N, C-alpha and C positions, 0 to 999 in steps of 0.2 A: 204390524206389531202383534195383534192377536185376532184370530178369526173365531166366530161363533155361529152356530146354526140354531135358529129358534123356529118353533111352530106355534102360532097363536091363532086360535079359532080356525084351525085347518089351513092357515096361510103360512107358507115357508118364508123365512127371512134369513139371508146370508149377511152377517154383520162383520165388518172388518174395521177394527179400531186402528186408526193410522197414527195418532199421537195424542198425548195427554200432557197439558201444561197447566199447572195450577187447577182452575176449575173449568177450563175449556177443553173439550174433547172433539177431535176431528175424526169422523167415521164415515164409512161407506155402507149403505144398506141396499142390497140387491142392485148394485151398480150406481146408485145415486149418492152423491157426497153431501154430508151434513156437518155443520158445526153446532155443537151442543154446549150450553152453559149449565153447570150443575150448581146447587146451592152452596156447597162448600168445597174447598180445595181437596183433591184426592191425593192422599199420601201414598207413594209407592211402597210396597212391602219390601223390607230389606231382610234377606235371608242371611243369617250369620254364617260365616265360613269357619268350619271346624278344622283345626290344624293339630295334628298329633305328632309329637316328637318321636323319632325313630328309637325303638327300644334296643339297647345294646348292653350286654352283660358287663358288670363291673369286675375289676380284679383288685379290689382294695386289700390293703395289708391288715386292716382291722375293720370289724363290722361297723364301727361308729363313724367311719369316713364317708364321704360322698359316694352315692351309688351310680355316678356317671361313668363315662368311659375312661376316666383318668387312671393311669398306671401308677402304682405305688412308687413314691419317690425314694423309698428305702432300697438300696442295692442289696441283693442277696436275700431279701425277705420273701416269704411266700405271698402270692396273690390269690385271691379267691374269685372264681368265676361264679356269679350268682344268677339265678333265674330272673329274667326281666319281666316275667308274667306267669300266672298260674298255667301249668301245662302238663303234658305227659311226655316223658322221655321216650323217643322213638329209637334213636341210634346213638352210640358213643363211638367216636372215631379215634380215640386215643386211649392208651393204657398207662398205668404208673410206670415211670422210667422213660417214656417217650419224650423226645425233644420236639418242641413246638415253636413255630415262628409267628410273628405278627400277621394276622389275616388268615391263618390256617383254620380250616373248618374243624371244630373239635366235637360238636354235638348237634343233634337234630331234635327239636321239640315240636310237639303238636299242641296248638291251642285253638279252640273254636273251628276245628276242621281245616286249619291252615298250618303248614309246616314252616318252622322258623329255624334257620341255621344260626348257630352260635360260633363265632370266630374268636380266636385268641387275640388279645390286644397287647400282648407282650411276648418277647422271646423267653424261653426257659424250658425247664424240665417238669413234666407232670409228676407231682408228688403223690397225689391221691385222687381217685374218682369216688365221689361220695354217693352216687346214685347208680341205678341199673335200668336197662331198657324196660319199659312198661310201668315204671314208677311215676306216680303223680307228684308234682312239686308245686310249691307256692312261690309267689313273687318274693325275691330276696333270699331264697334257700341257696346254700352253698352247693354247687354242683361238682366243681373240680378245683383243686389247689395246684397252682403253678409256681415253682421256685426257680432260682437261678441255676 
């Protein structure tokens, strides 16, 4: 389970903890096995697992709608690709008038020395590009408008 090396008054001890159940510990010290009872039960340390949702730009038709990956339900209305996090624009792969397809790479952002590709989540025509390479953007800033 866990191995430890101790030196006490010049004597070396190699301790191997084999199991811990309630207040009973089975261990091996320098090759000799021991069962030790402690005063109170030892509670294992539980490390919380952090789960972060994947950040995907939204193409909402109005800013008040959800900022998830949902495509606007209005046909023919423009969609807005928003920045999923504070970042710096590295490259823009589309220009106004270009046709884009779902999944097409449209922009490259850098945040905390990591590159993040933004992909279109709708088919349509690029109406306008609101940013330029080198520009800093905040979470929720409109980057590109895509129409039908």
